[in-house]
N, C-alpha and C positions, 0 to 999 in steps of 0.2 A: 503495500499499499505506498501510497505519495504521500508529503507530506514537506512545508512550507517553512522554513529557519524557525526553530523555536523564538531564543534567545538576540535579540538585533542589540548588540553591545554598539557595533560598530557607526558610526556614521554618519553611512547612508541613509538610513532612516529618515534622517531630518528633512534631506528631500522631500523625500514624500510626504513627509507631515507638514511642508512650504506649500504647497497645493491644495493641502486638505486646510492648513487656518483662514484662509478668505472664507470659504462657508462656514464658522463655524457664526453664532450669531452675535450681536453686540453686546446683548446682558451675558456671556457663557459665563464670564466670576463670579456671575452671583446665585449659577442651577446650579446641580450636583451632578455628578457622572456616574450612569453608567455603560459601563461594558463588559455583556456578555460572553464578547469571547476574549479573554485576555491577553493570552497565547504571550507575545517575549515586552507584552509590557507600551510597548514608545508611546503612544498617544496617553496614557496611563502617566506613565512619568516624565513628563515632556509638560500635558497641561492641570493634570490634577492638584498637585499645590496652590495651585489658582483658585480654586474655582469653590464653592458655600457649600455647604451640606457632605453629607459620609456618602467615600465613592462607592458604587453597588459592582464588585467585580464577579465573575463566572466565568468559568471552564470543565473541558466534561473529559480533559487529561487530566486522572493523579495524581501521580507525576508531578504534574505542572502546580498544581494545586499547595501540596504537600509543601514544594520548593518556597510559593508563596508565604506560603505561612509558618514557615521557620524560620524564613529570612524577616517576616514582623516579629515575630514575637522570641528567635534565641538564635540572631546572629551571629553572634561571639560563638555557639556553640557550633553553627556553621562554618567558620572562617577558620576556628582549627580543626574540623577534620577533614576541609578541604585542604588545610596546610601539608595534611600527613595523606594526602595523594598522588604518591610519584605519577608524571606522565611516560607512561608507558601501554602497551597493547596489552598486556596480560591483566593491570589495577583496569583498563576501558573495558575490560570483557567484564569482567565481576563488576560493575559500576552495571552496564550495562543487563546483566543479568539484577544484578538486588528492583532497577527499573522496570523491566519484565512483571518482575512476582509485583511489585504496585501495581501496575498497568493494568495487571487480569484479577486483579483482588475483588470484595463485594464491595468490600467497608476501607476504614480510613488503611493510609501506607503502617508497616510494622518503622518504624524510629523514623520520624520524616523529618530529621536532620541530616540522617545519613543518606535519604533519599535526598532533600537538596542539597547537600554534596554531588551526590552522586547524575542528580539532574544537571549542575550545571558544567563539572564535568567532562561528560558524555558529551555535550554543550559543545563546548570548550575543543575536547578531543574530538571528537563524529565528524565528517565529510562536511566540511564548508557547511557545518552551526544543524545539520538539520533531526529533528527531530520523527522519526520514521517508524513503522510499527505495522508488521505483518497483521495477519485475519483474524489470529487469537487472540490478539491484544501485545504479542509480546514487544520487546524495543529491537530491532533489528538495522538500525544506524549505526554506518562500516566505521573503520578506523580511519584516522584522516592521518596519520600517517605525518603529527605534528614534527617541525624540527626540535632538536635534542633544550634549545634554549625557549621553546615555547614555555610559557608563563598561566598554570589556570590559575593563581587566587588572586583574584580583585579585592580584596576587603574595603580598600576603604569604598570604594563601589557597593559597596553587597550590604556596608552601614549604611552609604545613602540611599539604597530604596526601602534597608528598612524603616527610616527619618522618615522616609517621604509616606509609606504605608500609616505609619502610627500617625503621623499630619495631618490626614484628609479623613483615620478613622475608618482603611479602608473592612472592607470584607467584602472578603472571597469566597465560593461556594466552586464546587465540584457536582457540577450537579450539569444536566441539558437547558438548551441555551431559552428554552420557551420556559420552565421557571423561573429563569431570571430577569428576567422579560415581564413577567405574568411580577412577579415582586415589585416591578418596575411599574408597570400598570396603575397598580394598585396605590404605590405613592403617588404618581401624577393626577387622579385625580381625587387622592387625597389634598389638593392646590399648590404641591410641592413641584416645582423646575427645573426641568430634566435634564442635560443634556447626553445624549443617549451616538456610541462612538460604535459602531457593527464594522468590526474584518469578522467576515462569517468564515471559513472554506466557500473556495471559490465554484461557480462556473466553470466547463471548460471552455477552452482559448477557442474564440470563432474565428474559422474556417472564412476566409473572404472569397473563398470561388465557390464557396460548397453554396447548395440551391439552401434558403432558411426554409423552416422546418417551425415545430410549435413555439420551441423552447430559443430559435436561430440558430443558423449552422453550428454546430460546434466540435472538435476532431477531439480523442479520447484522454489529454491530459487536463486533469483538474486537481489541485490539493483537497478529496477530500479525506484522504487517512489520519486524522487522526487520532480517532479510536479505530477499537474492532467492529464498531457498529456503521458507520461510514458517515456519507449525508449524502443524500439522497431529494432526487423533483420535491420532493411531499415535503422533506425538510424546509426547501427552502422558497415554496409555494407559505407554509406553517410561520415564517420567520418573515413573508413580505405581509400576511396579513396582521398581524404581532406589532411589528412597526408601523400603519397604516393606523393602528386603534392607538400605540401610543402620539404618534403625532395628533394626528383630532384631541387626544390630552393634555394639547398643552405641549410636552418634549418638543425639543429639536433633533430631528436625527440626523446624522452621517452616518451612511454605508461604503462601503467602497467592494470593487471589484475584478475582475474581468468583462475588456466588453465583450458584449452578447446582444443583440440586438434582439431577438425575441425577450428575454431578458428585460431588458432598461424599458421595453415597451410595457411592461407587466406593469412596470414600477410609474413609468408619466403617467399608465391610466389612473394609477390610485393616488398622481398629484404631485410625484417626487420628479426634481430632477435630475439631468444631466448631464456631470460632466467629464470630460474626458485628459487622461490622467497618462503622461506617458512616460512608463517603469521601468529602471535597466534590471536584468535578471540575472544573477549570475550563480545559478547553484547548478548548471544541467554537469554530470560528468564531463557534456563534450563540448567543448572550451567552443567548436564551431558554432554554437546553437545558443549561448551567450547570448543577450542583446536587445533592449528597447523592446516593451509587448504594452501593446494599446490595456490600458483600466478606465473605470469609471466609479467618479466620485459619485450618490445616487444623494439625495439634500428631503428631507423632507422638514417644511420648517411652519409652524404651530398656524393650524386655521382660525384660531383666536387667542 
């Protein structure tokens, strides 16, 4: 199963955020932030501390949520464990095995501090920062063949992330996006002003040479492999329905995705505006296939 990079420590994400920021409402600092697909947390860590209210975060990737929870609550323990993990393929494989066990678990991960360290370690030492799972939910991110002087430990960055999460009183849950959005909808209907940033598993990349279909022309490549359950067309339909409800309840919604005419038309029918955004892709193992792709920013401004 495929997945996109998990933690985007590199500054390259800043160029994407610069495309998104102009589509934020003028009153964004007075709104509470909701992020149902937290992933690497780039948007949250860039803007969350400047916003009002408590941040509501969610993700279906169990080890990822365990990592954020431990960094928020026990950052010095995470730093200590990471500091004892040498950079080597055997250590990488053991860390990956523990992540697989956590990913497949039905309840909370055992030893969340170790899982947090493993998640960061595998992200840094795996191929191009990928977090990838197989159909059974096991983590199969390949070893990245890092150079001997590669540094895994980012103590100051982790402490800054912990401070940020405590400052924003961040609440993070490992759960289906529908539950996070329904919780947000209840808050919006109670009068709370929300800003949603939604970066879901993406639709298929559009093949401009193909004939349009129900959901627009697409190739097989798609970022759906965050969990063993995947992310299908019905999930995308449910997502759009909930985002429209939140927009109608007064939330300002910003979502990103691949450019796909069929899906964009469905969003437009619900009153969302589409803005093209060129993005450089750098994670394909074949360097000749890396380069700019068309993505879209979908904006749902409150109707009231």
